Kinemage of the C-alpha trace (Angstrom):
@kinemage 1
@onewidth
@group {chain A} dominant
@subgroup {mainchain}
@vectorlist {calphas} color= white
{ca unk a 1} P 15.367 -6.848 -18.566
{ca unk a 2} L 14.184 -8.201 -21.899
{ca unk a 3} L 13.997 -5.973 -24.953
{ca unk a 4} L 10.193 -6.060 -24.850
{ca unk a 5} L 8.092 -4.896 -21.915
{ca unk a 6} L 5.877 -7.682 -20.651
{ca unk a 7} L 2.194 -7.453 -19.700
{ca unk a 8} L 3.078 -7.805 -15.999
{ca unk a 9} L 5.379 -4.796 -16.095
{ca unk a 10} L 2.918 -2.719 -18.085
{ca unk a 11} L -0.021 -3.759 -15.910
{ca unk a 12} L 1.859 -2.956 -12.704
{ca unk a 13} L 2.880 0.467 -14.007
{ca unk a 14} L -0.642 1.362 -15.106
{ca unk a 15} L -2.405 -0.009 -12.011
{ca unk a 16} L 0.160 1.431 -9.620
{ca unk a 17} L 0.103 4.785 -11.367
{ca unk a 18} L -3.686 4.972 -11.248
{ca unk a 19} L -3.840 4.089 -7.549
{ca unk a 20} L -1.223 6.714 -6.693
{ca unk a 21} L -2.893 9.337 -8.856
{ca unk a 22} L -6.311 8.710 -7.349
{ca unk a 23} L -5.199 9.653 -3.823
{ca unk a 24} L -7.352 12.763 -3.095
{ca unk a 25} L -4.865 14.831 -1.135
{ca unk a 26} L -7.186 17.830 -0.997
{ca unk a 27} L -10.042 15.833 0.533
{ca unk a 28} L -7.718 14.076 2.984
{ca unk a 29} L -5.881 17.255 4.004
{ca unk a 30} L -9.030 19.258 4.664
{ca unk a 31} L -10.653 16.488 6.652
{ca unk a 32} L -7.603 15.795 8.805
{ca unk a 33} L -6.982 19.523 9.127
{ca unk a 34} L -10.485 20.147 10.442
{ca unk a 35} L -11.658 22.138 7.402
{ca unk a 36} L -14.562 19.834 6.574
{ca unk a 37} L -15.497 18.113 3.318
{ca unk a 38} L -13.744 19.907 0.461
{ca unk a 39} L -16.407 18.740 -1.986
{ca unk a 40} L -18.918 20.962 -0.160
{ca unk a 41} L -16.681 24.031 -0.314
{ca unk a 42} L -16.628 26.611 -3.127
{ca unk a 43} L -16.623 24.895 -6.509
{ca unk a 44} L -16.464 21.419 -4.956
{ca unk a 45} L -13.207 20.747 -6.789
{ca unk a 46} L -10.558 18.705 -4.958
{ca unk a 47} L -7.577 20.827 -6.047
{ca unk a 48} L -5.414 23.304 -4.154
{ca unk a 49} L -7.281 26.371 -5.438
{ca unk a 50} L -10.498 25.207 -3.812
{ca unk a 51} L -8.639 24.292 -0.623
{ca unk a 52} L -7.619 27.966 -0.438
{ca unk a 53} L -11.305 28.824 -0.128
{ca unk a 54} L -11.280 27.188 3.312
{ca unk a 55} L -8.833 29.887 4.393
{ca unk a 56} L -6.102 27.313 5.074
{ca unk a 57} L -3.009 28.072 3.037
{ca unk a 58} L -1.112 25.305 4.795
{ca unk a 59} L -3.624 22.718 3.609
{ca unk a 60} L -3.577 24.198 0.110
{ca unk a 61} L 0.214 23.826 -0.004
{ca unk a 62} L -0.036 20.226 1.182
{ca unk a 63} L -2.605 19.554 -1.538
{ca unk a 64} L -0.485 21.206 -4.231
{ca unk a 65} L 2.613 19.214 -3.254
{ca unk a 66} L 0.628 16.006 -2.886
{ca unk a 67} L -1.141 16.303 -6.229
{ca unk a 68} L 2.102 17.094 -8.013
{ca unk a 69} L 4.153 14.599 -6.045
{ca unk a 70} L 1.946 11.573 -6.619
{ca unk a 71} L 2.508 11.790 -10.371
{ca unk a 72} L 6.231 12.194 -9.804
{ca unk a 73} L 6.317 9.122 -7.544
{ca unk a 74} L 4.534 7.036 -10.182
{ca unk a 75} L 7.160 8.075 -12.730
{ca unk a 76} L 10.015 7.366 -10.315
{ca unk a 77} L 8.782 3.867 -9.533
{ca unk a 78} L 8.440 3.045 -13.229
{ca unk a 79} L 11.911 4.450 -13.871
{ca unk a 80} L 13.393 2.296 -11.102
{ca unk a 81} L 11.676 -0.763 -12.566
{ca unk a 82} L 13.387 -0.168 -15.926
{ca unk a 83} L 16.892 0.792 -14.781
{ca unk a 84} L 18.303 -2.242 -16.542
{ca unk a 85} L 16.403 -1.582 -19.742
{ca unk a 86} L 16.792 0.671 -22.725
{ca unk a 87} L 16.022 4.384 -22.915
{ca unk a 88} L 12.953 3.554 -25.000
{ca unk a 89} L 11.696 1.072 -22.402
{ca unk a 90} L 12.110 3.638 -19.672
{ca unk a 91} L 10.298 6.261 -21.708
{ca unk a 92} L 7.407 3.909 -22.471
{ca unk a 93} L 6.914 2.592 -18.940
{ca unk a 94} L 7.321 5.955 -17.223
{ca unk a 95} L 4.871 7.509 -19.685
{ca unk a 96} L 2.312 4.773 -19.056
{ca unk a 97} L 2.656 5.141 -15.292
{ca unk a 98} L 2.459 8.934 -15.572
{ca unk a 99} L -0.604 8.842 -17.800
{ca unk a 100} L -2.325 6.424 -15.445
{ca unk a 101} L -1.536 8.645 -12.452
{ca unk a 102} L -2.971 11.619 -14.311
{ca unk a 103} L -6.153 9.675 -15.086
{ca unk a 104} L -6.332 8.644 -11.438
{ca unk a 105} L -6.310 12.268 -10.351
{ca unk a 106} L -8.996 13.285 -12.840
{ca unk a 107} L -11.156 10.196 -12.290
{ca unk a 108} L -10.480 8.736 -8.807
{ca unk a 109} L -12.492 5.615 -8.105
{ca unk a 110} L -12.768 6.555 -4.416
{ca unk a 111} L -14.708 9.747 -5.254
{ca unk a 112} L -17.071 8.364 -7.863
{ca unk a 113} L -14.615 9.294 -10.656
{ca unk a 114} L -15.045 13.014 -9.910
{ca unk a 115} L -11.551 14.409 -9.484
{ca unk a 116} L -9.536 17.534 -10.125
{ca unk a 117} L -8.632 19.488 -13.230
{ca unk a 118} L -5.109 18.119 -13.369
{ca unk a 119} L -2.816 21.154 -13.540
{ca unk a 120} L -0.692 20.372 -10.475
{ca unk a 121} L -0.480 16.690 -11.399
{ca unk a 122} L 0.399 17.636 -14.976
{ca unk a 123} L 3.414 19.662 -13.873
{ca unk a 124} L 4.556 17.205 -11.200
{ca unk a 125} L 4.334 14.301 -13.624
{ca unk a 126} L 6.058 16.119 -16.467
{ca unk a 127} L 8.871 17.403 -14.260
{ca unk a 128} L 9.594 13.842 -13.163
{ca unk a 129} L 9.258 12.282 -16.616
{ca unk a 130} L 11.279 14.939 -18.472
{ca unk a 131} L 12.414 17.784 -16.238
{ca unk a 132} L 13.622 20.088 -19.065
{ca unk a 133} L 10.159 19.909 -20.613
{ca unk a 134} L 8.508 20.443 -17.244
{ca unk a 135} L 10.655 23.491 -16.528
{ca unk a 136} L 9.993 24.942 -19.986
{ca unk a 137} L 6.237 24.453 -19.534
{ca unk a 138} L 6.422 26.029 -16.084
{ca unk a 139} L 8.247 29.003 -17.609
{ca unk a 140} L 5.465 29.324 -20.174
{ca unk a 141} L 2.938 29.349 -17.328
{ca unk a 142} L 4.846 32.064 -15.456
{ca unk a 143} L 5.269 34.271 -18.513
{ca unk a 144} L 1.608 33.974 -19.506
{ca unk a 145} L 0.432 34.573 -15.951
{ca unk a 146} L 2.674 37.645 -15.675
{ca unk a 147} L 1.431 39.105 -18.956
{ca unk a 148} L -2.294 38.370 -18.643
{ca unk a 149} L -2.840 37.713 -14.918
{ca unk a 150} L -5.198 34.823 -15.655
{ca unk a 151} L -4.297 31.494 -14.060
{ca unk a 152} L -6.431 29.289 -16.292
{ca unk a 153} L -5.074 30.905 -19.461
{ca unk a 154} L -1.519 30.377 -18.222
{ca unk a 155} L -2.259 26.702 -17.593
{ca unk a 156} L -3.887 26.209 -20.987
{ca unk a 157} L -0.968 27.856 -22.806
{ca unk a 158} L 1.610 25.838 -20.867
{ca unk a 159} L -0.002 22.444 -21.449
{ca unk a 160} L -0.617 23.226 -25.124
{ca unk a 161} L 3.077 23.972 -25.632
{ca unk a 162} L 4.323 20.939 -23.717
{ca unk a 163} L 4.109 18.326 -26.536
{ca unk a 164} L 6.013 20.603 -28.946
{ca unk a 165} L 8.542 21.401 -26.226
{ca unk a 166} L 9.124 17.685 -25.674
{ca unk a 167} L 9.921 17.190 -29.351
{ca unk a 168} L 12.003 20.368 -29.599
{ca unk a 169} L 14.084 19.321 -26.587
{ca unk a 170} L 14.760 15.909 -28.099
{ca unk a 171} L 12.806 13.819 -25.620
{ca unk a 172} L 11.600 10.336 -26.674
{ca unk a 173} L 8.288 10.213 -28.536
{ca unk a 174} L 6.439 8.507 -25.645
{ca unk a 175} L 7.118 11.612 -23.542
{ca unk a 176} L 5.679 13.875 -26.238
{ca unk a 177} L 2.627 11.611 -26.498
{ca unk a 178} L 2.243 11.711 -22.716
{ca unk a 179} L 2.329 15.507 -22.790
{ca unk a 180} L -0.257 15.557 -25.578
{ca unk a 181} L -2.512 13.095 -23.756
{ca unk a 182} L -2.444 15.129 -20.555
{ca unk a 183} L -2.884 18.425 -22.419
{ca unk a 184} L -6.030 17.192 -24.155
{ca unk a 185} L -7.541 16.086 -20.858
{ca unk a 186} L -6.641 19.386 -19.187
{ca unk a 187} L -8.519 21.182 -21.948
{ca unk a 188} L -11.523 18.900 -21.504
{ca unk a 189} L -11.581 19.612 -17.770
{ca unk a 190} L -11.292 23.359 -18.405
{ca unk a 191} L -14.271 23.714 -20.738
{ca unk a 192} L -16.021 26.148 -18.397
{ca unk a 193} L -12.840 28.209 -18.000
{ca unk a 194} L -12.461 28.347 -21.783
{ca unk a 195} L -16.043 29.547 -22.169
{ca unk a 196} L -15.426 32.319 -19.636
{ca unk a 197} L -12.188 33.261 -21.383
{ca unk a 198} L -13.993 33.609 -24.692
{ca unk a 199} L -16.592 35.827 -23.015
{ca unk a 200} L -13.950 37.877 -21.212
{ca unk a 201} L -15.361 36.760 -17.865
{ca unk a 202} L -12.481 34.705 -16.488
{ca unk a 203} L -11.153 36.337 -13.302
{ca unk a 204} L -7.639 37.676 -13.055
{ca unk a 205} L -5.152 36.551 -10.446
{ca unk a 206} L -5.867 38.436 -7.254
{ca unk a 207} L -9.521 39.097 -8.124
{ca unk a 208} L -12.120 39.149 -5.366
{ca unk a 209} L -13.521 35.964 -3.895
{ca unk a 210} L -16.889 36.596 -5.491
{ca unk a 211} L -15.461 36.183 -8.971
{ca unk a 212} L -15.852 32.895 -10.894
{ca unk a 213} L -13.426 30.103 -10.071
{ca unk a 214} L -9.982 30.095 -11.565
{ca unk a 215} L -8.268 26.958 -12.766
{ca unk a 216} L -7.941 24.289 -10.114
{ca unk a 217} L -5.798 21.228 -9.597
């Protein structure tokens, strides 16, 4: 591989990542599983949390694994394409593919660009792109969730810490920029959750079904 990534390689990584990321596993799982159109259930979100509202934990698990896995697959394919290149090339191409997959999940062309909130895809992508950073962010989620029992708050804390964790753990700058890019979009997609948090109205983990929606994938 040359020392400079070409437009073909970059284009393939971005296009392939977007297509993978835009696969709506929640919509597909609920339809094939006989649970109806997920977009007409609960909040209408396509993530695993809303799939749970159908009463099908099996479909929710499939959605969670699918939404996380599609970002990981995009990273893996980009990594394989740069095996003969430098560490910097790998970091750049995997980050581009990961970012495109994340955008695909949030704005899937098949669903009129109305996708999920990105938490599952964020973690799946980050674990594949830089597993120490992904594990550290997951630990931050677990600690925050344990202390405050609020899923959305745990997600917001974890994604906010991810860029700094990437730098602290010595990962290449493209990985830190990827984490920052995804974190900003997660915050944008969680505006309503943030408003409820500020008002003290965000439900705690285990709250009744009548409570407002928690963070969703």
